[in-house]
N, C-alpha and C positions, 0 to 999 in steps of 0.2 A: 535581441538586446543581451550583451554580455555583462559580466559583473562590473567592469569599469564603467560602462555606459549607465548601468543601473545606479551605481554609486554617485556618479556625476549628476544624474537626474534627481536623486533624492536631495542632494545638496542644493541644486538649483531651485527645486520646488519649494523647499523650506527656507531657502536663503540662509542656511546655516553651514558655516565652514569651520566651526570651532573644532579643535583637536579632539576634545572629549566626545563631541557628537559624532565625528567621523569614525573614531575608534569603535563606536558602538553600532555602526551600520551593519556589520555582519550579524549582530544579534537581531536587529530589526528584520533583516532579510530572512534569516532562518526561522524566526517566529512566524513570518508571513507564509513561508513555504509550508510549515507544519499545518497552519490553518487551512491552506488551500488543499493540500493532499488529504486532509481529513474531511473535506467538504465535497470534493469531486473525485469520482473513481476513474481517473484517467487510465487507459491501458498502459501508459508509460510508467505507472507505479506498480506494475505487476511483473513478476519473473517466474520462471519455472526451474525445478531441480529434480533430477532423477536420483534415486538412491536404492540400495538393496536392503531388504529386511530379512532377518534370519528366522528360522523355525524356532518356536517356543519363546520368542521375544515379542511382547505385545506393545512395546514402546518405540516411538520414532523420535529421534532428536531433531529439533527444528533449526534452521539457519539462524545465525546470530543477528541478521538484519530482518528477521520475520516480524510482521505486524499482525496479519490476519490471513486465514485460509481463503483462497478463491475456489479451489477444488483439489480433491485428492483422488487419484486413480490407481487401482491395482492392475499391474500388467502381468498376465499369466501366459504361459506357453512360450517364453522367450528362449530363443536358440542362440547359443554362443554370445550371450550378452548383447545381442542385436535386438533392440526394443521394437524395431519395425516388424519383427516376426511375431510379436505378442498380441494379445487381445486385451483391450482396455475395459475395465469395469469400474465405474465411478462409485466410490463409497459414500454412504449417507452420514451426514453430520448429526451427532447426538451429544447429549451431556454425558460426562463421565459416570454419573450415577446410573444412567440408563444401561451403559455397558456393564457395569458391575452387577446390576440386577439381572440383566439378560444372560450374562455369562458369569455366574457367581463362583465357579470353579476355575481358577486361572489356568490349570493344566488341561482344560477342555479345549481342544484345538480344532481348527477348520479354516476354510478360506475366509479372510476378513470381509465383513459386509458393512461395518460401521467404524467411525472414528470420532474421537472427542479431544478437545484441548484439555490436557491433563494437568500441566503445571511445570515448574522448573525441572530441568534435567539434573539428576544426581550423578556426579562423576567423582569416583574415588572417595565416596562417603561425604562429599561436599556439594552443597546446592549451588548450581551455576546460575547465570543470568539468562541462559537459553531455555526456551520452553520446549515441551515435548507433547506428542500425541499418544493416545492410547487406542489400540485397535480391538475390535470385537468381532468374532472370537479371536483368541490368540492364534497367530499364524501356525499352520501345520506343516509348512515347508518354506523354503526360501522364495521370495518374490521380489519383483521390482515395483516401485511406486513412483508416480509422477506427481509432484506437488506444485501447484500454481499458487502463488501467495503474493500478498501486498507487502511493499517495503517502502522506505523513504529513499528516493534516489539521492545521489550525491548532490549536495547543495551547490548552487551557483557560486557561492562564496569560495569554495575550493576548486570547483570544476571549471570556473570561468564562463563556460557556456553549458546550457542544459536545454532539454526539450521545452520546459516551461518558458524559459527566457526567449527561446527562438520562436515559439508558436503562440504564447499567450502572455506577453510581457506586461500587458495592461493590468491584469489581476495581480501580478507580482509587484509591480510598481506601487499601485495604490494600497496593496496590503502592507508593503514596507512603510509607506507614508503614514498609515494608521498607527503603526508601532512607533515610528519616529515622532509623530505628534504627541503620543502618549508620553514618550521620554522627555519631550520639551515642555510638557504640561501646557500645551498649546491652547489657544482660545477656543471657546465652545463652538463658534461658527466654523472654524477650520476642522474641528473634529467631525461635525455634521457633514461638511463638504467631502472630506476624505472617505468617511464611511459610506456616503452616498455613491461616490465614484467606485469604491471598492465593490459595493453590492451590485452596481450596474455591470462591472466587469465579471463578477462572480456568476451573475445570471447567464451571461454569454458563455462562460466557461462550463457551467453545468449543462447548457444546451448542447455543447460539443461533447463533453465527456460522458454525461449521463443520458444523452439523447441521440445526436447524430452518429456517434461512433458505435451505437448499439442497434442500428437499423439500416435498411437500404430501401431504395425505391421499389424493388421487386417484391420484397416481403411486406413492407409497411405502406407502400403507396407514396406518391409524392405529396409534399406539404401543400395544402391549399388554403389560401386566404379567403375567408368568407366575404362575399360581395353583397352589399345591401343597397 
């Protein structure tokens, strides 16, 4: 389902074609996407980024579309910036106060073992909207890191087609209808109906994103329905 089809479906389901309603459909859809992406950890909302860190600098600036860390790996022994020649060592997530307590002297350096979400990045004495990580201990040399993180994919409103619209349009449609019905101050029975259909679709989405995409038949065995 692309954005045009989604818009048409929302208008058809609600039987509302008023200009004010139609102009707010992007809001309904984006609110629905936000709820979905914060409920199910689809692999499609993860990306990775390689970056270089320098000696004696314990902070890493995060991408401006960063939401949360999935994993952070230190890559050592890299030759000629070819990361395939390096060795990956995944760092352990801690609180910033743990790192401050474990390594109270900032100029005590070594190979980083831990990281923590530290807070906004300071650029030219100004606090930016981008977050940063703090490493412990402070890097004793230049390293590469591989960051896997969660982000909001481009909305179907602007992209026209997205993974969610192509693969799980039911949860996107009913999530948008929940928001649309709230906007219209719809009848209570329609609120119950849309919420029920949304929850049904969300259960299937969680089965995929938090279940099927995290296992296989070899490791987990095939699903078996109990026979009575």
